[in-house]
C-alpha positions as a Python dict, from the first residue, in 0.01 Angstrom:
ca = {
    (1, 'M'): (0, 0, 0),
    (2, 'P'): (46, 331, 311),
    (3, 'A'): (-311, 402, 434),
    (4, 'L'): (-490, 769, 426),
    (5, 'A'): (-556, 953, 759),
    (6, 'A'): (-709, 1264, 873),
    (7, 'F'): (-641, 1566, 1122),
    (8, 'P'): (-857, 1787, 1105),
    (9, 'K'): (-619, 2153, 1091),
    (10, 'G'): (-855, 2342, 970),
    (11, 'F'): (-1140, 2259, 1233),
    (12, 'F'): (-880, 2302, 1525),
    (13, 'T'): (-1040, 2525, 1717),
    (14, 'A'): (-1401, 2479, 1649),
    (15, 'L'): (-1337, 2124, 1798),
    (16, 'V'): (-1123, 2208, 2137),
    (17, 'E'): (-1362, 2479, 2171),
    (18, 'G'): (-1670, 2247, 2122),
    (19, 'G'): (-1820, 2426, 1819),
    (20, 'M'): (-1779, 2105, 1701),
    (21, 'S'): (-1825, 1743, 1852),
    (22, 'L'): (-1523, 1469, 1769),
    (23, 'F'): (-1883, 1324, 1645),
    (24, 'Q'): (-1953, 1576, 1391),
    (25, 'W'): (-1595, 1557, 1295),
    (26, 'I'): (-1605, 1173, 1240),
    (27, 'E'): (-1980, 1151, 1056),
    (28, 'R'): (-1773, 1439, 829),
    (29, 'A'): (-1375, 1182, 771),
    (30, 'E'): (-1641, 907, 602),
    (31, 'Q'): (-1752, 1200, 340),
    (32, 'L'): (-1406, 1178, 212),
    (33, 'G'): (-1297, 830, 179),
    (34, 'L'): (-1017, 766, 427),
    (35, 'D'): (-982, 510, 670),
    (36, 'G'): (-846, 698, 975),
    (37, 'V'): (-880, 998, 1154),
    (38, 'E'): (-572, 1128, 1400),
    (39, 'L'): (-694, 1252, 1618),
    (40, 'Y'): (-630, 1524, 1938),
    (41, 'P'): (-642, 1484, 2320),
    (42, 'R'): (-821, 1805, 2306),
    (43, 'F'): (-1092, 1700, 2086),
    (44, 'F'): (-1220, 1422, 2352),
    (45, 'A'): (-1552, 1557, 2560),
    (46, 'S'): (-1415, 1304, 2868),
    (47, 'L'): (-1222, 1000, 2979),
    (48, 'D'): (-1482, 801, 3086),
    (49, 'P'): (-1500, 441, 2921),
    (50, 'G'): (-1847, 498, 2877),
    (51, 'Y'): (-1796, 752, 2631),
    (52, 'L'): (-1516, 653, 2493),
    (53, 'R'): (-1716, 368, 2411),
    (54, 'Q'): (-1924, 543, 2219),
    (55, 'V'): (-1651, 754, 1995),
    (56, 'G'): (-1472, 414, 1918),
    (57, 'E'): (-1886, 253, 1787),
    (58, 'A'): (-1856, 603, 1609),
    (59, 'L'): (-1499, 519, 1448),
    (60, 'T'): (-1649, 191, 1357),
    (61, 'D'): (-1967, 268, 1183),
    (62, 'S'): (-1787, 523, 1001),
    (63, 'G'): (-1549, 271, 850),
    (64, 'L'): (-1271, 448, 989),
    (65, 'Q'): (-996, 375, 1267),
    (66, 'M'): (-840, 571, 1458),
    (67, 'P'): (-451, 510, 1384),
    (68, 'M'): (-244, 801, 1534),
    (69, 'L'): (-329, 1002, 1887),
    (70, 'C'): (-193, 1405, 1803),
    (71, 'N'): (-65, 1401, 2171),
    (72, 'S'): (126, 1677, 2259),
    (73, 'P'): (397, 1649, 2561),
    (74, 'D'): (581, 1957, 2766),
    (75, 'F'): (894, 1767, 2850),
    (76, 'T'): (1083, 2146, 2884),
    (77, 'Q'): (876, 2271, 3222),
    (78, 'L'): (1106, 2434, 3443),
    (79, 'E'): (1005, 2260, 3722),
    (80, 'A'): (1081, 1821, 3795),
    (81, 'A'): (664, 1778, 3917),
    (82, 'D'): (518, 1961, 3617),
    (83, 'R'): (794, 1782, 3389),
    (84, 'A'): (653, 1446, 3619),
    (85, 'R'): (260, 1545, 3561),
    (86, 'E'): (358, 1581, 3204),
    (87, 'V'): (527, 1224, 3199),
    (88, 'E'): (191, 1067, 3359),
    (89, 'T'): (-131, 1222, 3107),
    (90, 'T'): (133, 1021, 2871),
    (91, 'R'): (72, 711, 2937),
    (92, 'R'): (-284, 781, 2994),
    (93, 'M'): (-270, 864, 2629),
    (94, 'I'): (-74, 547, 2521),
    (95, 'D'): (-355, 380, 2687),
    (96, 'L'): (-616, 564, 2495),
    (97, 'T'): (-450, 553, 2174),
    (98, 'A'): (-462, 208, 2228),
    (99, 'E'): (-810, 179, 2392),
    (100, 'L'): (-932, 319, 2037),
    (101, 'G'): (-678, 48, 1811),
    (102, 'G'): (-450, 294, 1815),
    (103, 'Q'): (-106, 199, 1669),
    (104, 'Y'): (121, 540, 1733),
    (105, 'C'): (114, 795, 2068),
    (106, 'R'): (328, 1126, 1934),
    (107, 'V'): (556, 1306, 2128),
    (108, 'L'): (692, 1611, 2121),
    (109, 'S'): (999, 1775, 2345),
    (110, 'G'): (863, 2097, 2472),
    (111, 'Q'): (798, 2429, 2422),
    (112, 'N'): (1133, 2621, 2347),
    (113, 'R'): (1131, 2866, 2604),
    (114, 'P'): (1330, 3185, 2647),
    (115, 'G'): (1675, 3165, 2876),
    (116, 'L'): (1617, 2806, 2835),
    (117, 'D'): (1895, 2597, 2921),
    (118, 'A'): (1971, 2386, 2653),
    (119, 'E'): (2165, 2072, 2733),
    (120, 'K'): (1960, 2057, 3015),
    (121, 'A'): (1672, 2061, 2877),
    (122, 'L'): (1762, 1778, 2644),
    (123, 'G'): (1807, 1565, 2906),
    (124, 'W'): (1493, 1622, 3020),
    (125, 'V'): (1351, 1495, 2707),
    (126, 'I'): (1534, 1254, 2713),
    (127, 'E'): (1481, 1143, 3038),
    (128, 'A'): (1121, 1169, 2989),
    (129, 'L'): (1119, 961, 2636),
    (130, 'T'): (1299, 684, 2788),
    (131, 'S'): (1084, 707, 3073),
    (132, 'L'): (812, 598, 2907),
    (133, 'L'): (938, 333, 2658),
    (134, 'P'): (779, 31, 2934),
    (135, 'D'): (480, 182, 2880),
    (136, 'A'): (468, 202, 2508),
    (137, 'E'): (581, -165, 2461),
    (138, 'A'): (337, -240, 2771),
    (139, 'A'): (55, -77, 2561),
    (140, 'G'): (148, -223, 2191),
    (141, 'V'): (163, 149, 2105),
    (142, 'V'): (518, 300, 1884),
    (143, 'L'): (580, 711, 2033),
    (144, 'V'): (694, 877, 1709),
    (145, 'I'): (822, 1229, 1777),
    (146, 'E'): (735, 1484, 1478),
    (147, 'N'): (1038, 1730, 1368),
    (148, 'H'): (762, 1972, 1472),
    (149, 'Y'): (690, 2330, 1512),
    (150, 'K'): (427, 2438, 1785),
    (151, 'D'): (101, 2270, 1879),
    (152, 'G'): (-213, 2488, 1848),
    (153, 'L'): (-235, 2565, 2267),
    (154, 'W'): (198, 2645, 2311),
    (155, 'L'): (322, 2952, 2346),
    (156, 'Y'): (617, 2857, 2217),
    (157, 'P'): (736, 2698, 1934),
    (158, 'E'): (888, 2345, 1972),
    (159, 'F'): (1202, 2247, 2160),
    (160, 'A'): (1321, 2063, 1889),
    (161, 'Q'): (1278, 2233, 1617),
    (162, 'S'): (1582, 2240, 1471),
    (163, 'H'): (1698, 1918, 1264),
    (164, 'A'): (2053, 1926, 1526),
    (165, 'R'): (1856, 1855, 1864),
    (166, 'Y'): (1571, 1637, 1643),
    (167, 'L'): (1803, 1416, 1597),
    (168, 'A'): (2014, 1456, 1920),
    (169, 'I'): (1744, 1315, 2111),
    (170, 'L'): (1701, 1010, 1869),
    (171, 'H'): (2018, 936, 1844),
    (172, 'A'): (1985, 913, 2261),
    (173, 'V'): (1642, 731, 2278),
    (174, 'D'): (1733, 453, 1979),
    (175, 'S'): (1489, 178, 2084),
    (176, 'P'): (1174, 54, 1817),
    (177, 'W'): (923, 221, 2097),
    (178, 'L'): (1062, 559, 1946),
    (179, 'R'): (1046, 660, 1623),
    (180, 'V'): (948, 970, 1404),
    (181, 'Q'): (637, 1142, 1257),
    (182, 'Y'): (734, 1300, 977),
    (183, 'D'): (591, 1647, 874),
    (184, 'P'): (777, 1821, 557),
    (185, 'S'): (650, 2163, 591),
    (186, 'N'): (772, 2162, 973),
    (187, 'A'): (1141, 2132, 806),
    (188, 'I'): (1054, 2485, 590),
    (189, 'V'): (898, 2658, 869),
    (190, 'A'): (1259, 2576, 1036),
    (191, 'G'): (1418, 2680, 728),
    (192, 'E'): (1592, 2308, 710),
    (193, 'D'): (1587, 2106, 398),
    (194, 'Q'): (1256, 1875, 413),
    (195, 'Y'): (1440, 1609, 209),
    (196, 'D'): (1744, 1565, 387),
    (197, 'L'): (1611, 1564, 696),
    (198, 'L'): (1355, 1271, 531),
    (199, 'E'): (1681, 1062, 459),
    (200, 'R'): (1863, 1143, 783),
    (201, 'V'): (1573, 933, 971),
    (202, 'L'): (1449, 728, 695),
    (203, 'P'): (1542, 382, 830),
    (204, 'R'): (1289, 570, 1209),
    (205, 'V'): (1014, 711, 1023),
    (206, 'A'): (642, 551, 1151),
    (207, 'T'): (383, 785, 1045),
    (208, 'V'): (429, 1076, 805),
    (209, 'Q'): (220, 1424, 773),
    (210, 'A'): (157, 1544, 503),
    (211, 'S'): (101, 1852, 431),
    (212, 'D'): (206, 2182, 220),
    (213, 'R'): (323, 2551, 236),
    (214, 'Y'): (356, 2801, 22),
    (215, 'V'): (467, 3183, 3),
    (216, 'E'): (314, 3482, -76),
    (217, 'G'): (445, 3827, -60),
    (218, 'G'): (793, 3694, 10),
    (219, 'T'): (1048, 3385, -56),
    (220, 'V'): (1259, 3087, 60),
    (221, 'E'): (1545, 3268, 156),
    (222, 'D'): (1363, 3483, 351),
    (223, 'L'): (1202, 3274, 540),
    (224, 'R'): (1471, 3128, 636),
    (225, 'R'): (1693, 3480, 745),
    (226, 'L'): (1361, 3583, 911),
    (227, 'S'): (1365, 3626, 1290),
    (228, 'A'): (1073, 3532, 1380),
    (229, 'D'): (903, 3593, 1678),
    (230, 'P'): (898, 3285, 1964),
    (231, 'Q'): (536, 3355, 2044),
    (232, 'H'): (398, 3370, 1615),
    (233, 'G'): (682, 3195, 1460),
    (234, 'Y'): (521, 3171, 1139),
    (235, 'A'): (630, 3409, 842),
    (236, 'P'): (349, 3615, 761),
    (237, 'F'): (412, 3540, 374),
    (238, 'L'): (422, 3164, 468),
    (239, 'K'): (31, 2947, 392),
    (240, 'H'): (-56, 2648, 504),
    (241, 'G'): (-263, 2539, 172),
    (242, 'V'): (-372, 2237, -18),
    (243, 'I'): (-149, 1946, -82),
    (244, 'G'): (43, 1975, -366),
    (245, 'H'): (-10, 2331, -443),
    (246, 'G'): (327, 2447, -186),
    (247, 'L'): (713, 2392, -174),
    (248, 'N'): (675, 2034, -126),
    (249, 'D'): (763, 1770, -331),
    (250, 'Y'): (546, 1455, -284),
    (251, 'D'): (702, 1261, -553),
    (252, 'R'): (999, 1328, -392),
    (253, 'I'): (915, 1197, -58),
    (254, 'F'): (695, 943, -120),
    (255, 'R'): (932, 759, -354),
    (256, 'T'): (1226, 803, -125),
    (257, 'L'): (971, 677, 107),
    (258, 'A'): (835, 416, -131),
    (259, 'G'): (1260, 260, -241),
    (260, 'S'): (1304, 198, 130),
    (261, 'G'): (1007, 18, 184),
    (262, 'W'): (821, 185, 357),
    (263, 'D'): (442, 82, 455),
    (264, 'G'): (266, 309, 730),
    (265, 'W'): (60, 552, 767),
    (266, 'V'): (-47, 962, 628),
    (267, 'S'): (-224, 1164, 746),
    (268, 'I'): (-360, 1491, 600),
    (269, 'E'): (-330, 1825, 768),
    (270, 'D'): (-538, 2085, 653),
    (271, 'G'): (-867, 2170, 614),
    (272, 'D'): (-814, 2526, 640),
    (273, 'G'): (-1111, 2778, 476),
    (274, 'G'): (-1313, 3049, 538),
    (275, 'T'): (-1615, 2802, 610),
    (276, 'I'): (-1625, 2485, 672),
    (277, 'E'): (-1740, 2329, 346),
    (278, 'E'): (-1447, 2523, 215),
    (279, 'G'): (-1230, 2302, 482),
    (280, 'M'): (-1394, 1992, 412),
    (281, 'A'): (-1357, 2058, 17),
    (282, 'N'): (-932, 2138, 35),
    (283, 'L'): (-943, 1844, 238),
    (284, 'R'): (-1141, 1638, -11),
    (285, 'D'): (-847, 1757, -242),
    (286, 'S'): (-547, 1727, -103),
    (287, 'A'): (-675, 1281, -2),
    (288, 'A'): (-717, 1259, -343),
    (289, 'F'): (-416, 1383, -489),
    (290, 'L'): (-263, 1180, -208),
    (291, 'R'): (-402, 902, -275),
    (292, 'T'): (-321, 913, -665),
    (293, 'K'): (97, 992, -561),
    (294, 'L'): (4, 700, -312),
    (295, 'A'): (-85, 442, -660),
    (296, 'Q'): (167, 591, -869),
    (297, 'H'): (452, 546, -596),
    (298, 'F'): (342, 233, -385),
    (299, 'G'): (86, 51, -639),
    (300, 'S'): (247, -268, -777),
    (301, 'D'): (265, -125, -1075),
    (302, 'A'): (574, 120, -941),
    (303, 'R'): (697, -185, -716),
    (304, 'E'): (741, -379, -1034),
    (305, 'T'): (903, -74, -1261),
    (306, 'G'): (1072, 77, -918),
    (307, 'A'): (922, 350, -1049),
}
């Protein structure tokens, strides 16, 4: 049975800016009946060994794992020295993942800066990721590249937002130490078919980011026609909501994953709301929905019947 974690999207700003501590988030996550939490580097107040021991103890005390680190390297920076720093930072994030007992460290391509030479940028990304494979193997941590939209602290969207660039990177870096973090909603944001993308990457899926989107005052067809402002990307009528209430068919997604024999981590991306209490209520609803669907598609009865 896949395990269930959560990434606190709704509390992202509070955690990054210090309005909520990492320890407070772990306490709240414990209330959700999860198996783990997906963390982000800027949630950590320090990377000192003593602080990290405290984080590890808090996770253990809460009965939670930290399976996934939501790292956001930016390998499309124009200066070679800046790209080299991103590689070094990612090496530290690989080590951080291992220190906390994690199995997966997310990577991205970088920002799609205006005027970027796409061919050169693709080469930079492939070079950076290839250089990190020995570090990942040595640490026993799998790099997972997400079909992504945009890091919350970035100015521009993801360079590899389209499936063409995303698949080109995967094809070029063909290693068991670089696999896929699949997010169906980000395919929708890219104006692409989330189910077609899943079929294309299925053999390399390691982790799943479970989120949902819905449209309010527009249509999916409007979204696909929209030429979005590169600094703001999301169409105003595209909303982030409780999983199971949006555009993604999780029966179809989990049926496809179960049929392939996949059995990894699913991480909830939710927690939006006007208050912390509302965000937690939405996370509970998302967690309950996913638990039901995981049991339906990955439970022993499902395996026996081929459901």
